[in-house]
C-alpha positions in Angstrom: 0.0 0.0 0.1 1.1 3.5 -1.1 2.2 5.9 1.9 0.3 9.0 2.6 3.1 11.3 1.4 3.0 9.3 -1.9 -1.1 9.4 -2.3 -0.3 13.2 -1.5 1.8 13.7 -4.6 -0.5 11.9 -6.3 -3.9 14.2 -5.8 -1.3 17.4 -6.4 -0.2 15.9 -9.3 -4.0 14.9 -10.7 -4.9 18.6 -9.2 -2.4 20.5 -11.1 -3.0 18.9 -14.3 -6.7 19.4 -13.7 -5.9 23.3 -12.9 -3.5 23.7 -15.9 -6.1 22.3 -18.3 -8.9 24.7 -16.7 -6.3 27.9 -16.9 -5.4 27.0 -20.6 -9.4 27.3 -21.3 -9.8 30.4 -19.5 -6.4 31.8 -21.1 -7.6 30.2 -24.6 -11.0 32.1 -24.9 -10.0 35.8 -25.8 -7.6 33.7 -28.3 -10.2 31.9 -29.7 -12.3 35.3 -30.2 -9.4 37.2 -31.9 -9.2 34.5 -34.3 -12.9 34.5 -34.8 -13.4 30.9 -33.4 -16.4 31.3 -31.5 -17.2 27.9 -31.2 -14.3 26.9 -29.6 -14.2 30.1 -27.2 -17.6 28.9 -25.9 -16.3 25.3 -25.6 -14.0 26.6 -23.5 -16.6 28.8 -21.7 -18.8 25.6 -21.1 -15.8 23.7 -19.6 -15.0 25.9 -17.0 -18.4 26.6 -16.4 -18.7 23.2 -15.4 -15.7 23.5 -13.2 -17.5 26.5 -11.7 -20.3 24.7 -11.1 -18.5 21.7 -9.5 -16.8 24.8 -6.8 -20.2 26.4 -5.9 -21.4 23.0 -5.3 -18.4 22.3 -2.8 -19.0 25.7 -1.0 -16.7 26.9 -3.7 -13.2 24.1 -2.8 -12.1 21.9 -5.6 -12.8 18.7 -4.1 -9.1 17.6 -5.0 -8.4 19.7 -1.7 -10.8 17.7 0.8 -9.0 14.5 -0.7 -5.4 15.8 -0.3 -6.6 17.2 3.0 -6.5 13.8 4.2 -3.3 12.6 3.8 -1.4 16.0 5.1 -1.7 18.4 8.1 -0.6 20.9 5.8 -2.9 24.0 5.1 -0.7 26.2 3.6 -2.8 27.6 0.0 -0.5 25.0 -2.2 -0.6 22.2 0.0 -3.0 20.5 -2.6 -1.6 21.7 -5.7 1.9 22.2 -7.2 1.6 26.2 -7.4 3.3 28.9 -6.0 1.6 29.8 -2.8 1.4 33.4 -4.1 -0.6 32.0 -7.1 -2.9 29.1 -5.2 -3.6 31.9 -3.0 -5.0 34.2 -5.7 -5.9 31.7 -7.9 -9.9 32.5 -8.0 -9.3 36.2 -8.2 -7.0 36.0 -11.2 -8.7 33.2 -13.6 -12.0 34.3 -12.0 -11.6 37.8 -13.1 -10.0 36.6 -16.6 -12.9 34.3 -17.3 -15.6 36.6 -16.6 -13.6 39.5 -18.8 -13.2 36.4 -21.4 -17.2 35.8 -21.5 -17.7 39.6 -22.2 -15.4 39.5 -24.9 -16.6 36.5 -26.5 -20.6 38.1 -25.9 -19.2 41.2 -27.5 -17.9 39.0 -30.4 -21.1 37.4 -30.8 -23.0 40.0 -30.9 -21.0 41.5 -33.5 -19.9 44.6 -31.0 -16.1 44.2 -31.8 -14.8 45.1 -35.4 
């Protein structure tokens, strides 16, 4: 059986992969809009929207945070993910803001409000 430290590493790795995918979706939204690929922008918006729904259903905590907490008493902002502590602490503010701006940008393009 694997040790708690190994299990924590696995959860942190999975959490980091999931975070990277979702962060890439957020960053891709305005890039898709600029390339006039609105369908892909709305796909990325929907993917992140599903994650937002999961977070909302879990008191705005990632379910993987709860899994990681089983294997350590550490509660630093990045105890459950391989990110710098400042980024883990500000993650929702940074990527939430970028997500909302991306949605507004995509909606403006869809409505023909962009050149």
